[in-house]
N, C-alpha and C positions, 0 to 999 in steps of 0.2 A: 880524689876522686869527688868533680863536684858538685852540685844537688840538684838533685834531677826530678826533684818530688812535688812543685810549684804543676810542670812539663809532662810528669806523668799523670798529673790529678784531669789534667786536662787531655790528655792523650786520651786517657781511659772513655773519657765522656765521647769519643769519637769513632770507640772500636765496636766494630760488629764480630761477633767470636766465627762466625762461619766465612767472614772476608775481612781478616784481617788486613789484608792488603789494600781493601781502600777505607781505610784509617789516616786521620791526617795530621801528620805524617803519611806512606803507608809502612807498612809492616812486610817482614818476610821469616815465615816458619824458619831455626833450625834444626828445630826436632823436637819430638813427642819424648810426654811421660809420662808415668799413672794419672798424676796430678795436675798436670803444669807444663809450660810448653813456653820453647826457650827461640826468642824471639829477636832478630835484628831492626831496630828500626830507624827507617831513613832521616835522621832528624842529625845535623853537620855535628854537633854533641856527644854523640850518640852512636857516629859510625864503628869506631874500634870498642863497642861492648855487645855483651852477649845480655838479654834482660831474661830470667825465666818470670814464668810469673804465672800465679796461684791465686787463686780471685775468691778461695772457697773460706773465707774469714766474717765470722757472723757477727761479732761485736769489741770492742776494741780491748774487753780482758785475752777473749781470744790471742787477738794481737800479739798484746804485750808476753802473753806468755811461751806464743813463737818465738820473737825475737830474741828471748831471757834465754829459751832455750836451743837453741839457736849457736848464738856467743861461746857457750858453755863447750857446745860441741865443737867446734871450729876450733876456740881457744885450747882445748883437751886431744886437740889428733896434732895441731901445733906440738904440744905439750909432748908428745909424743913419739914423736920424729917424721909426719905424714903431711909432707907439704900443699899447704891448701890458697890457690892467688889470693891476693887482693877481693877481696869480694864485701857488698855494701847492699845490706837492705833496704827498700824501702816502703813507709805503707800506703796506697791509698785506697779514700775511702769514695765509694765506686758509685756511682749517679741511684742506680739503680735497688740501693742500699747493699750492707758489707762493707766487706773490705777487703783488698787484693795488694798481699805482697810481691811482692818485685824482688832480686837476687838480681845484681848485677855484677859483668864481670867482665876484665877485660878480653876480646874476643878470640880464642885459639884459632890459628889455623887450621881446619879443616887435616888436611894435612898431619897435621901433629897429635892427633886427637887416640888413641888405641884401639878402636876398632875401625877407623882406615892405614892406621900405618901393619894392622896384620891384614889386610886384603894384598896389602902394596909392598911388604918385608918378605926377603927369600925366609923359606923356615928358621937356618938355624935362628937370624935375626930376632925372628916373632917371638920365638922360645925364648930371647934370652929377656926380652921385652915385659915376657908371662911371669919367668922366673923373680924378675925386679919386683914386676906387680906384687907376687906373692908374699918376697919379702919384706914391702912396705906393709899387707894386709898382715904378716906374721906381727909386726908393732902391735895393734890393732889386738891382738888374741893372748898376748905373754903382757901386755897393760889389763887385758881384763881378769885373765888368770893370775894377777899379784893385789886384784882389788875386788876376788869374786863377792856376791853378795853384799859390796857398800859400790861403785859405781863403776857401771859396763855399758861399752858404747856397738850399737847396730854399727853394721859396716854393709856398703854393700859394693863390692870387688869388681862387678862385674867391665871390662877392657873401654867402655866403650865411656867408664867415668874418669878413666885416666888424662892425661896428655903427657907428650915428652916434647917439655918447653923451646930444650934450645936444639930440636933437631932442623938439618940444615934442607932448602930443600933441592927434589930430587936426590936422596940421599937412600942407599942402597944399605947398610949399616948403620947403626946407632952410635954415637955420642959416645966417647968414653966418660965414666963413673956415672951415669943417669942415673938420677931421683926422680922416674914419675909423681909429675903432679896431681893431686885427687882434688876434683875439681867442683863434683857434685852432692850437695849436704845440704840436698831441698826435704831430705829425711831423715833429721837430726835425732833418729834414736837412740838415747840412753835411761837406764837404768841404776833408780838409786835406792839402795837396800833393797833389791828387789822389785822394785816396782817401776813400770812404766812411766818415762816422763811427758813423755809426745800425744797427744788426747789425740785418743783412734778413730775416736768420731770427721779427727780433717781426713783420714784416708775416708770418709765415707760418704761424703760431700758430693766425690763427683762420682760414683758409684750411684748408675741408674735405678732411680727409686721403688722400682719394683724388684728389685735383687737385695737390696740393705739386709733382710734379714734370712736371708741366703746369704751371704757373704759373713754376716754378724756369725753366724750357725757353724758356717763348715770350714770360714777359709779367715777369717781378722785371727784369731790365734797366731795360726803358721804365718801371716806377714809379719805378723807383730814382734813374732821370734825368730824366726828362719837365719836373722840376717846378725845374730850370737853367736850362730852356731859355723865354725870356722870350716867344719869339712861340708856346709850345704852352701856356703860363702864359693867354695871354692867349687863346688861342682859344681854350679851355675854357672863359675868366668870357664871352664871347662869346657857350658854348653854353648855358651855364646860362640862356638866358631862354625857350630853351626847355623846358627842368623846370616853367620857373617863369609857365609861359604869360601870356609876351608874344614870342608869333611874331612877334606881325605887328610888331614894331618892332628886326627880326632887319634886313633890309634896310635901315634907318639908320641904325641901330646901325653896322652893319659898317662903313660909309663916311663914319658920326666917326670909327671907330675907327683905319680908314688914315688922316687926311687929321691924327688927334692923333700918332700914333708915327711918320709916315712920314720927317722926318726927326729923328728922334731919335740920335743917335750910338751907344749901344747899340741899336740895332734891330737886325735881323741875320733875311735871307729875305725874303721877296713878302709883298707885301699880300693881307690874305684876298679872300676871295669868299663869297657865300650858300652859292654850293653846298657848299663847303670846310664853313663851320660843320654843314649842313645831315647832311654825310655822317657827320664827325664826332659830331655828337651824335647817330646813328644808331647806331654801332657802339657807342658808350660804355655808351647808355640796353642793348640789347640784350645786353654783356656783364654788368653790374652784374645783371638779371634773371636772365638763367643763374647767375652767381654768388650770387645770394640763394639764389636753386632749391636749391641746391649746399647749401649751409650749413645749408640747413634738412633736407634730407636727410641729411645727419654727423648734424645735433642727434640725426635718429633713430636711427641707425645708435649713438651714442653712449649712447644708452638699452636699445637693444635688447642691448648689452654691458654693461649698466648699469655704466656709465665717466660721470663726471661731462661735460658740456657747460656750459663757466662764460659764454659770451659770450650776452647779449641781443638778438635778432634780432627788427627790424619784421613783420609778418603781411605785408607787401609796403611794398610802394617803388613812388613816385609819381613818374614820368619823362613 
């Protein structure tokens, strides 16, 4: 993978987060995260790449700590058998202060990404994909069980974080022997000796300034710990089917997941119900709609105060 460091330093200086399409050269948004945005930049050497932009680092110490943690996280995932595509991190010093990190990966065709696949595949094939994702996810929690209290990984297994790299175009079935690839490593949650290694302040940088104390008080601990809980991670994966307009499949999916996981030694807690999944989704969707509205208000506040707002926000989120 080529070195794009100097190009991205120059490009960042032309970026207006309100209008990434006006940068030089222009960029197109491929997807939004809570603390990052995935971009495609119209440059000959970058047209095959997706770039995840994370602009919340204040100094070199924060950057260096994140780079080291990300490398350890990805290396550990690969060591336990999770396929993570080639990934490069590029640090950019921002013109108005602070640093951004860009995570570069070869761009995966949209049709190969999990959330698109469950919208286009027939139910049997979509459920096969979910089962393979659960089997891959299980590797993480088997590792955690074997290293309890010493080294454990948090893991976000939602379907949009996975891809089938060898998926033929217009296919209605999955290739034999697929190993889904996990490509979203931007939140490298890792506990060593029971202590979280990812700086929680990084989550709060993109939060509305007037909500930081509320988030710290009511939500931060849950955000920092929920991805270490296998049961909660799978609950979130099932609930994704509401977001991806496959609500009619959820009763059958709940039954299928319960059948798959009930005898797994690393499984803890009760089996799922449709009501639990529906209630979880409704609460989650409400929180993220409210959160986006607050972030837009915070962006407007920054504009009134003539302060830079470095994050790229969606106009709306589909839930």
